[in-house]
C-alpha positions as CSV (number, residue, x, y, z in Angstrom):
1,M,-6.1,17.7,10.4
2,S,-6.5,16.4,6.9
3,V,-2.9,15.4,6.1
4,I,0.5,15.1,7.9
5,Y,3.9,14.5,6.4
6,H,7.0,12.5,7.1
7,V,10.3,12.7,5.3
8,T,12.2,9.5,4.7
9,S,14.8,8.1,2.3
10,V,13.9,6.0,-0.7
11,E,15.7,3.1,1.1
12,G,13.7,3.7,4.2
13,W,10.5,3.4,2.3
14,A,11.7,0.3,0.5
15,G,12.4,-1.3,3.9
16,A,8.9,-0.4,5.0
17,Q,7.3,-2.1,2.0
18,A,9.3,-5.2,2.7
19,A,8.4,-5.1,6.5
20,G,4.7,-4.3,5.9
21,H,4.9,-1.2,8.1
22,Y,7.1,1.9,8.5
23,A,9.2,2.5,11.6
24,A,11.6,5.4,11.5
25,A,14.8,5.2,13.6
26,S,13.2,7.8,15.9
27,L,10.6,5.3,17.0
28,T,13.3,3.2,18.6
29,R,15.3,6.2,19.8
30,E,12.6,8.5,21.0
31,G,9.4,6.4,21.0
32,F,7.6,8.1,18.1
33,I,7.8,9.0,14.4
34,H,8.3,12.7,13.7
35,C,5.8,14.3,11.4
36,S,4.9,17.8,10.2
37,T,1.8,19.7,9.2
38,P,1.7,21.1,5.7
39,A,2.7,24.5,7.1
40,Q,5.7,23.0,8.9
41,V,7.2,20.7,6.2
42,V,9.5,23.1,4.4
43,A,11.1,24.7,7.6
44,T,11.5,21.3,9.2
45,S,13.1,19.8,6.1
46,N,15.5,22.7,5.8
47,R,16.5,22.2,9.5
48,F,17.0,18.5,9.5
49,F,17.5,17.5,5.8
50,H,19.3,20.4,4.2
51,G,21.2,19.3,1.2
52,Q,20.1,15.6,1.4
53,R,19.0,13.9,-1.8
54,G,17.1,10.7,-2.4
55,L,14.2,11.7,-0.1
56,L,10.5,11.0,-0.2
57,L,7.8,13.0,1.4
58,L,5.1,10.6,2.8
59,A,1.6,12.1,2.8
60,I,-0.3,10.5,5.7
61,D,-4.0,10.5,6.4
62,P,-4.2,10.8,10.2
63,A,-7.7,9.2,10.3
64,Q,-6.1,6.0,8.9
65,V,-3.2,5.8,11.2
66,E,-3.6,2.9,13.6
67,A,-1.1,4.1,16.2
68,E,-1.8,7.1,18.5
69,I,-1.0,10.6,17.1
70,R,-0.1,13.3,19.6
71,M,0.3,17.0,18.9
72,E,3.3,18.1,21.0
73,N,6.6,19.9,21.1
74,T,9.2,17.7,22.8
75,S,12.1,20.2,22.3
76,G,10.7,22.9,24.5
77,G,9.2,25.2,21.9
78,S,5.7,26.4,21.5
79,E,4.9,25.0,18.0
80,L,3.1,21.6,18.1
81,F,4.1,18.8,15.8
82,P,2.3,15.5,15.0
83,H,4.1,12.5,16.5
84,I,3.1,8.9,15.7
85,Y,3.5,6.7,18.7
86,G,4.0,3.3,17.0
87,V,4.7,1.9,13.6
88,L,3.0,3.5,10.7
89,N,0.6,1.2,8.8
90,L,1.3,1.6,5.1
91,S,-2.5,1.9,4.3
92,A,-2.4,5.4,6.0
93,V,0.2,6.7,3.4
94,T,-1.8,8.3,0.6
95,A,1.1,9.6,-1.5
96,R,4.9,9.1,-1.8
97,L,6.3,12.2,-3.4
98,P,9.9,12.7,-4.5
99,F,11.3,15.4,-2.3
100,E,14.5,17.0,-3.5
101,P,16.1,20.3,-2.5
102,D,17.1,22.9,-5.0
103,G,20.7,23.4,-6.2
104,D,22.0,24.9,-3.0
105,G,20.4,22.2,-0.8
106,T,17.3,24.3,0.3
107,F,13.8,23.0,0.2
108,L,11.5,25.6,-1.1
109,S,8.0,24.1,-1.2
110,L,5.9,21.0,-1.0
111,P,6.2,18.9,-4.2
112,A,3.4,18.9,-6.7
113,G,0.7,16.6,-5.4
114,G,1.5,17.4,-1.8
């Protein structure tokens, strides 16, 4: 796995920079940070972020993540998703890409550079 992705808000990323690490709300709520493979990003974004603006797509190098990464499906399906079990060290984030949907709120593809 060469890269995984996580969608966050611009404000969420700013908070991570101030804290020195990234911790999504799901880390407290579910015990891990939800991520996607390149093939999963668009469908996942449309399912959970349809119509939302002010988002960033974090490109993450799994080899640089200090916390454990597990490939699993916690919702009972068969597709496996990368989950980060701990805070995300900022040094593992290789790119922060503006990630905006089109006019009707649909995400169509990974942004350039992703």
